[in-house]
C-alpha positions in Angstrom: 143.6 84.4 80.5 140.6 85.5 78.4 137.7 83.4 77.6 138.3 81.5 74.3 135.2 83.1 72.8 135.9 86.7 73.9 136.6 87.9 70.4 133.4 86.5 69.1 131.5 87.9 72.1 133.0 91.4 71.6 132.2 91.3 67.8 128.6 90.4 68.5 128.3 93.3 71.0 129.9 95.7 68.6 127.5 94.6 65.8 124.5 94.9 68.1 125.6 98.4 69.1 126.1 99.5 65.5 122.6 98.2 64.6 121.1 100.1 67.5 119.9 97.0 69.4 120.9 98.7 72.7 119.0 102.0 71.9 115.9 102.8 73.9 116.2 99.9 76.3 113.8 99.9 79.2 115.3 101.8 82.1 117.8 103.6 80.0 119.2 106.6 81.8 117.9 105.5 85.1 120.1 104.3 88.0 120.5 100.6 88.5 118.4 99.2 91.3 120.1 98.9 94.7 121.8 95.6 95.2 122.6 94.3 98.6 124.6 91.3 97.3 126.2 92.2 94.0 128.3 89.0 94.0 125.1 86.9 93.8 122.8 89.3 92.1 122.5 87.3 88.8 121.8 84.1 90.7 119.1 85.8 92.9 117.5 87.2 89.8 117.4 83.9 88.0 115.9 82.2 91.1 113.3 84.9 91.5 112.4 84.9 87.8 111.8 81.1 88.0 109.7 81.2 91.1 112.3 79.8 93.5 111.8 80.8 97.2 113.9 80.3 100.3 113.4 76.9 102.0 111.7 78.5 105.0 109.1 80.1 102.7 108.2 76.8 101.0 108.1 75.1 104.4 105.9 77.8 105.8 103.5 77.3 102.9 103.4 73.6 103.6 102.7 74.4 107.3 99.8 76.6 106.4 98.2 73.8 104.3 98.6 71.4 107.3 96.9 74.0 109.6 94.0 74.3 107.2 93.7 70.5 107.0 93.8 70.3 110.8 90.9 72.8 111.0 88.9 70.7 108.5 89.3 67.3 110.1 87.5 65.8 113.1 89.3 62.4 113.0 91.4 62.3 116.2 94.1 60.0 114.7 94.4 62.2 111.7 94.6 65.3 113.9 97.3 63.7 116.0 99.4 63.0 112.9 98.8 66.5 111.6 100.0 68.0 114.8 103.2 65.9 114.8 103.8 66.8 111.1 103.3 70.5 112.0 105.7 70.3 114.9 108.3 68.8 112.6 107.8 71.5 110.0 108.1 74.2 112.6 111.4 72.8 113.6 112.6 72.6 110.0 111.5 76.2 109.4 113.5 77.4 112.4 116.6 75.6 111.2 116.1 77.0 107.7 115.8 80.5 109.0 118.9 80.2 111.0 120.8 79.0 107.9 119.7 82.1 106.1 
């Protein structure tokens, strides 16, 4: 079954083609970039365009901040807590990497 708006969509495309809206587009005549995961290519592009990163990347950034904080503090209690937090983050990073 076709999408209920397929006729409208096709009419808009035909109109845009007739008006030259698709002429001289960036990358015209060049091969499409290689895609390792064509089924999810659009989703990956949307995530990338909006600054989304894999979980292990965001956790690694958080870990780097904790390491910097650890270098800057001399308070033993605070250092102990930071080391515990870092250990927990390292475990989370490993789990996130395994999930893919």
